N, C-alpha and C positions, 0 to 999 in steps of 0.2 A: 333900655339899651342892654344887650347881652354880649358878653365878651368871652373869649377863650379862657377856660379855667373856672368859669362860674358854675355853681351848683344850681340846678334848675328843676322845676316840675315840668313833666310832660304829660299830656292827656292823650290816652289812646282809646278811651271809652267814656261815654257820658255817665255810666253808673259805677265804673271801677275807680278805686283810688288812683291818684296821680302817680306816675313813675318818677323816681328821683335819679337824676343823671348828672354827670359832670361833662361840660363841653370840652372836647379835645381839639376839634377843628370845626371851622365854618367854611363850607364849600358851596360855590355857585354851580348849579346844574345847567345842562344845555338849554333847558327851557326858561332859564332865568330865575328859578326858585332857589332858595337857600336850604341846604341840608346841614344838619349838625352831626358830626361824628362824636359819639358820647361814650363815656365809661358807665357801665351799669352798676347800680346799687340795688340790693335786694332787701326787702323787709322780712320780719320774722314769719309773716304769713305766707311768704313765697318759698320757704324751705321746709323740709320734712320734719316730723316730730322727733325723729332720732337726732337730727342735727340741732334742733332746738334744745334738746336735753344736754347735748354736748356744749352748746353755747352757754347755757345756764351754769353748767359745772365750771366752765372757764371763768365766768363772772364771779362765782363763789370763791374760787381759788385766788383770783385777783383781789377780792375784798379781804380775804384772810391775810394775803401777803402784805397788803397796805395797812393792815390792822385798822380797817375803817368799817365800823358796823352801821354805816349810814343807811344802807339799803334796808336793813332789818327794822330800822326806826321809822321808815316812811309809812304813812297810812296806805291802806289797800288801794284806794283810788289812785294815789300817786304812783304806786308800784305798777298798777295796771297801765297808766298813761305813759310811764317811763319805758315800758316794753315797746310802745309804738314809736319811740324816738331812736330805737336801736336799728342800725342798718348793717349790712354785710357787703363789704367791697368785693368786686370781682374784677378779673382781668379782661372780661368780655367787652368788646366794642360793638356798637351798632350805629346805624345811620337813621335819623328821624327827621321829618320835616320841621324846620325852625318855627313854622306857624303853629305847631302844636305846643309850644312853650307856654306855660301858664304862670310864670313867676319865678322868683329866686328863693333859694333856701340856703342854709348853712350846714355843712357836714364837716365834722372834725374828728380826728383820731381821739379816742377816749383819753381824757386828760385827768390823771390821778390827783392833780393839784386843785381841780375844781370839784365842787359838790355836785352830786347827781341831780339835786333839785334845781341847780342853775340851768339845766337843759329844759326843765319844765317851765321855768320863769321866762324863757325866751321863745317867741313865736318862730316857727319854721326852723328850729334848731334840732339837729340830729347828731348822733355819734356812732362810731364803729370801732371795733377792736379786732375783728376776725375777717378773714378773706374767704369768700365762698367760690367754689369752682362748680358752675352749673353742669359741666360735662361729667366730671368725676363724682359729683355730689359729695364734696368734702369741705370741711372747714379747717382753716389753718390760722394761727396767730399771725398778725401783721408784723413785719420786721421792725417797724417803728415802735419805740418805747421810750418814755420819759423816765429816766432813772433817778428817782428821788428817794432819799432815805440814807441812813447811816452806812448801810452796807455798800453803797455806791460811791461814797465819798472817800477821798484820800485821808489817811491817818498822818497827821503832821506831828512830827516829834518836837519835843521842847528845844528851844534855842540853847545851843551850847554856851556855857559861860566862858569867860576869858581864861585861857589856860587849861580848860577841860578837854580831855581827849575824846574822840568820837567813839572808840571802842569797837567799831566794826572792822572786819578784815577787808581792806580795800581790794585785795586780789579777787575776792568773791563777788565784788560788786561790778567790776568792769574788766575788759580785756583790751590792752593796748595793741592797736593794729598798725600804727604809723608813728614815727618819731620825727617831728619837724626839725629837731636839732641834730639830725644825723650828720656824719662827716662829709656826706656827698653834697656837691653843689647842684644848683638847679639844672645846669647844663648837662651834668653827668646823669641825672635822673631822666631828663628828656631823651638822652642818647639811649639809655636802657629801654625806655618805652618804645623807641623806634625799632630796636632789636626785637622786642616782644611782638610788635605788629608784624614784622618780617617773618618771624617764626610761625605766627598764626596763619599768615598767607600760605607759607610753605606746607603747613600741616593740612590745610584745606585742599591743596593740590594733590596730596598723597591720599586723602580720604575720598573713596568712590562716591559716597552719598552726597558729599559737598560738591563734587565735580558736576553732578547732575543738577543740583539745585542752583549752583552758581557757576555756570559754564565759562564765564569770562574772568580774566585776571582782575579786571576793574571791580567786579562784584565781590570776588574773594577778598581783595584788599580792603574794600569797604566794610565787609563783615568782620575782618580781623581788627578793624579799628574801633569796634564798638566797645562800650564800657566794660563788658565782661572780660575782655582781654587786658585792658588797663588795670582793672581791679586785681586780676590774677598776677600781673607783673609787679605791682606795688606790694602785694602780699608776699610774693616770692622774695622780693628784695628785703622786706622787713624780717622774714623768717631766717634769712641767711646773714643777718647782722650787717646789712648794707655793704656786703662784700660783692663787688661787681662780678668777679670771676666765678664765685660759687653760685651766684644768682643766675648767671647765663647758663652755667652747666645744669642747673635745675630746670631751666626752660626746655632743654633738649636732653632728657634722660636717655638711658641706654635703649629703651624700647621705641624711641622715636619722639618727634616734637610733640609738645602738649597742645591739644586742640580744645579751646574753650568756646562753648556755644551758649547763647542765651535762648530765651523762649521764642524770640523772633525767628531764629534759625531752625529751631526744633520743630516748629509747626509746619505742616504741609499746606499747600494752596487750598485744598478742599476743607481743611480744618479752619483756615483763616476765613473762608467764605461762610462756613457754618457759624463762626463767631460773630461775623458782621450781621448775619441774619438774626441771630439770637439777640444781639445788642439792639437791633431795630425793634424787636418785639418786647423785650423785657427791660431795656435801659440798663442801668448798672446794677441789676439784681443778679449778682454773680452766682448765687446759690441756685436760682431757677435756671440760669444759663447752663450750669454744670449738669443739673438733673435732666433737663429736657433736650439739650443739644450736644453736650460734650461730657458724657459720664465717665469716659476713660481718662479725662484730665483732672488733675487735682485743683482744688480751689486756689491754692497758692500760684499754680502755673497759670491759671486763667487771669488772675488779677495782675500778675507780673506782665503777661502778654498784653493786657489792656493798656497799661501805661507805656509800654514800648510802642504799641500800635498807634497811640496818640501822637507819636513823634514822626510818623511816616507821612509821605506825600499823599497817600491814599486817604488818610484821615482829613488832611487839609482840604482835599478836593471834595470829599463828602460834606464837610462842614460848609464849604462855599455853596454847594448845590442846595443843601437844606436851607441855608440862609436866603438864597434866591427864591426858593420855593415858598418859604414862609412869608417873604415880602410880597409875593403875588397873591397870597391867600387873604381872605377876609379876616379882619381883626375883631370886628364887632358887627352886630346886626340889631336893627331896631324892630321890635315886635310890639305893635299897639296892644293895649289891654283888651282881653277877650271879653266882650259884653253880650254875646248872644245868649238867649235863654236856654237853659239846660232842658233836654227832653224829659228829664225826670221830675221837673216842676209839676206840682199838682195845682189845678185851679180849684176854687172853692166849690164849683159845681160837680167836680169829679168824685166827691166822696159819696159812697153808696150808703144809704140809711140802713140801720140795723146791723152794722158791722163795727167791730172794735178791733182795729189792726188786722182786719181780714177774717176774724172769726165771728160768727153770729152770736148774739147775746143769748145764752142758754136760759131757759125758763127757770126762774127762781135763783139764778146765779147772783143777780144784783137787783136792787130796787130801781135802777135807772131806766129811763125809757130808751128805746132803740135809737142808736146813732149818737148817744152821748158817751163821754168818757174816753173818746179816742185820744191817744197820747203818743208822744214821741217814743220810738223804740229804745232810745238810749237814756234820755234824761227824764222822761215821763211828763214833760210839760204838755199842756193842752192848748197853749196859745203860741202862735208864731206868725210873723208877717209873711212867711213863705214856707210851704211844706214840699218835701221831695219824697217820691216813692223809693222804697229800699227793699231789696230782696225780690223774690218771685212775684210777678204782677198779680197772680190770682189771690195772693194772701193780703195784698194792699197794706203791707207794713210801710211805715213812713217815718221820716226824720224831720226835726225842726231845722231851721236855717243854720243855727249854730252847730248842731251835731252833724249836719250834712257837710259843712265846711271842714269840721274835724275829721270826718270819715274820708273825705277826698284827700286831705293833706297827710293824715297820719295812718290811714289804713285800718282803722278800728273804731269801735264805739267809745264815746267819751267816758261812759260809766261802765263798771264791770257788769257783765251779763248775768252773773249769779245772784240769786236772791239772798244776799248776805246780811240783810238787816241794817246795813249802814245807810241806805238810801230809802226813800219812801216806798212802801210796798204797794203794788198795783192790786186792783180788785181781782176776783177770781176769774172773770171772763178775760181780763187782760193777760193773766198768767197763762191761760189756755192758748190764747192767740199767739202769745210770745213764744211759747214752747213749740207750737205747731210750725211757726215761721222759722224757728231755729232748725227744726228737723228738715224742712224743705230746702234749707240752704246747704244740705250735706252733699256728699260727692256723687249722688246718683244723677246729678244734672250734667249736661254736656259742658265741656271745658272751653271757654273762650281762649283764644290764642293771641299772644303778643307778637310783635314783629319778628322777634327772635325765636318764636316757636315754643316758648315756655308757657305752661298752663297758668291761668290767672284766677281771679277771684272765686267765681261760683262753681268751678269745676275742680275735682280732685282735691278739694280743700274742705275741712270741716268748719263749722261755725266758730269753733274755738280758735282755729288758725286765723280767722278773719280778725279776731280781737286779741291775738297774742296770748291765748290761754290754752296752749296745747297740753295734752296729757290729763286734763280733767275728765271726770266721768260724765258720760252722756246717757240719756234715756231715750228710748224709742217713743214715737208718737203715741202708740197704744198705751204704754205704761205711763206716759205723761198725763194723758186724758183720764186714765183710770185713777191716777193719784189725785188729780184735781177734783174729779167728781166724787 
């Protein structure tokens, strides 16, 4: 059973790694099928080498800030696999058939209180800390952050002993804006507020722009009764020592009556529509709203307007419409387990003799007969209950069942692809075949396209990007064969 808010795997190709998405909506189409509106997450292999370097720099800075050298202490194999657990959130939405769901996973904002190894200890666990914009090709830090550490905690002073003075100058700590023990009665204060509202209504009648925005007396009186007018009236009363005569004179100075406006009055109808459109797209991400929709407004102005907008009838109506719309939408959908055979499965009869991962055994390379020594491209095992073809079909590279599952879920090979001496070394013919296979996985092949038009696995990607190892040195096929021979 899959619900809105679940993180799930989607399959768009039998040979490509699974896509990772978060379900935002479940909608029933006209023909009765269910479509999922999802938020896209990207793997390291899906973004450019330049952005990968930027992400690695951000990770190092975060590690230094938290004074946690854990990443440096991890073995190379775990560092390699940890790269496969890193995702990049995007604001991009797409619709995919719900029948393409292949299981659930867990994606969390990188938590500094957890160890990195804890992500490796859990199946289907991923983390993210950066937001990727596929249109602008940029990476930004996510707004969310868990602030842990001494610099984020309040400094609590020692408790004062009996008779001990504080020592701080109280006037610098706070400013008194109202005195509840003033000589005025509640009735006198209410009368002054009525006068302030009347002055505000009169001021709007004199103001040309207000006359256009609020053509009726009723609308002007309602605007004059908002909190901004009352706050100004009480502040005026306090500054004039609660002297009613002086306070009333301050409301109507020589230049004319004081007109107080809040953000609700200052914004035009077109700006209000832009704000509602931005709120629908970004939610309460006021920084993005300002940058993309209202750059001429200050962040303070936008936030103040938002909380005033929530008190309007328009907000109440929209809330009711959204609630009714949400009630009519699907809350969950049942997708049975997908058990059809994968087209990449290899039968025992499909192995061609005389080939080792696609490369012919060279004379004198090994003492093994032709057809023996065929191993998994990732872990080098030679026995598996099921084999899967991997990479270009003419090379006949293959993965064992365990490494194939890892490839589909995590988008890389389980073991590092470099001959670093930490894992068992293959024989010479396997080295040649492996390196030839790596070269054929380079970007000269055509690029499969996702539903959203972004290039995927075998196109515009290097072999290292497949495995989260961008930036490492590559060799051409010619130099590889020359080196091996």
